[in-house]
Steps between C-alpha positions, in 0.01 A plus 500: 500500500786738587671437163180591316463814711859598426433463125185710529680777689791510259258509205306782663816705551607441142157597363516838674867551409606490864858380536450262790522126561416263784828407670378292792182351652447448875191304606388607847222399737253767391664660195733415214769758431630561149827691501519716189826628357456828314725712284532813718591711197188405305239395754348680797346325797186697417484309169465174695247655738291619206469137388366374834143451374625330184716268708203402716292424190782307330566279802129462588546609862241671717705807597753732343858419603694697757804646326808568711838622375779306673789740457768284662418206271451719194159351419132589519290255702157402370298334779210289371242355741491119516170320457537344847712559810546336838512628857843534664491393869699717741638203695661348189645837404659556843658153494642556149633847588646409841867491392472833316324672789764396752764687298319833536456747786130563437376258233190621317339193342268621225403182316628311196643641180391390153733200513341384826798588718450670840544877471674642806660840543663669799294783646815664637615565142196709403447607793123582499212368288175649370227250404184578302208281400121498487272294720527137391838542331681294764669797668402419859568128458838587354580737785417238763701238311805729490483554877455129573789399274729758657416368845558141391837588348646550845587864428581720799190714454222670690187656352291810551165405345259781408161390368232774489246247365561279808462172311780432254787463750301369795640149445831627641351632825640198687863566416721504809697805616811379320337565163237766572658833595163640606302237692187535286389579145468879471165596347431851633645769274593731787680215673675425172630858498637456854665168413662641188623803697652261748671315216671827402641518854592131483701564182684788668582274795627236257737750343638582844544127568671444164739789565586362844586166337693668216291351219283664236225240458316250722617218273855563623415435866632170631418257781296628791518854363262409215159667489204377293387650173164677525244474219208743509208348308208727404210319338297799379726798450232714332267478803786602726605797286143627457410472869808675637690772316808456717560139396666579167766729647578246775532219245736711292718566806514126565580397143776756457711376792372151581723274293814508715285447810349186350149645471305423182148578378258288298195713421200369305192673363201417283480863387830585332374827355725799439298729728568269797845352430717808462824524309691527827352174630583324173854632496566362847336160443708387199403131498167452318252215478191540284219249519203548268385863509195674355659727242820561308533825697514305828759269345716800413478627859651172624733400215541813286350298214170344396441125510379415851142573393522190278626259765291192578434560872536225763864575575620589150745789550765719342805573715740788447799505732718801429575476127262564211451128435180341628462132594172311478435273797217272610435538872420201719153431633447469874169508684487556877518128577817442298656820638429381853660166417811672363532725803434218743763289330748782553397517868423871473134517593390476863212253491300299749609142557203368310584708192876476505698277266763306687854526374608181686 
């Protein structure tokens, strides 16, 4: 089937005098990627984008392809939706990614790439992430899966969890004091302001501690002088920004000086509109994850390019680290029961004896 599709695509390019050929085909769980080599002196990426409807008709697929330039590879990616796809369990993903995660300070497990390999990146390299996605896109499931995987990796980490909707992060309310910096999930916006203000002071104290130990970053601390990384997770950033005008300035103060202190932010929103997510916020949250969004405009807010509006939902995402290249990833699926099993297995949730899963 792929060989026939390759012939159709090459014939289509030739018919419209577009100097481009299919160089590689990658069959993924939900999409098949065709990597197109173009002559940069004769063909514009816009020429390929203009053919998107014709490509969908030629290949008899239900949606237009997502077209992504991959600058480092020198190709244009054409992502075509597969007729069928399967669910990716979180437990299997964590097991497969275990060795990779243990090599990182703060492993962020996003899902599987198009080849089916676990996709893990180090949060400390980014050092903050902005996530956008509509209701039902898999954003909240993905956020919970990222937290659970980071906990299971054995990373030296504690969390500040801020959830104005009071439901999405409630599964982590049983975390012990080793992993939960504030002993409850913060849902009140005024309390969130106080906690974030305190984090500014915490960062200042960390700098004093680093100077006393003659190091410039928490990763350089050794032995009993080590302090944990702190990850601030905000599930609905838009609600927080709209309810309290002071939140944005506090977040900016944190992001601008947090990296050396080992403090990192993962902020998610289902309303990634330009009137809410300011340029200053975007500039200071350089890592980007876009699940399916409503419009191309929303996609540009998150990724600086269209495309996320054509994602499939259910964990299908585009990830942009710090370069212009964007990776397509399928997030794992995890309902509350499987998340509880993962967390119980890692011995991180405080549970009653009747609910606990013995590790003996």
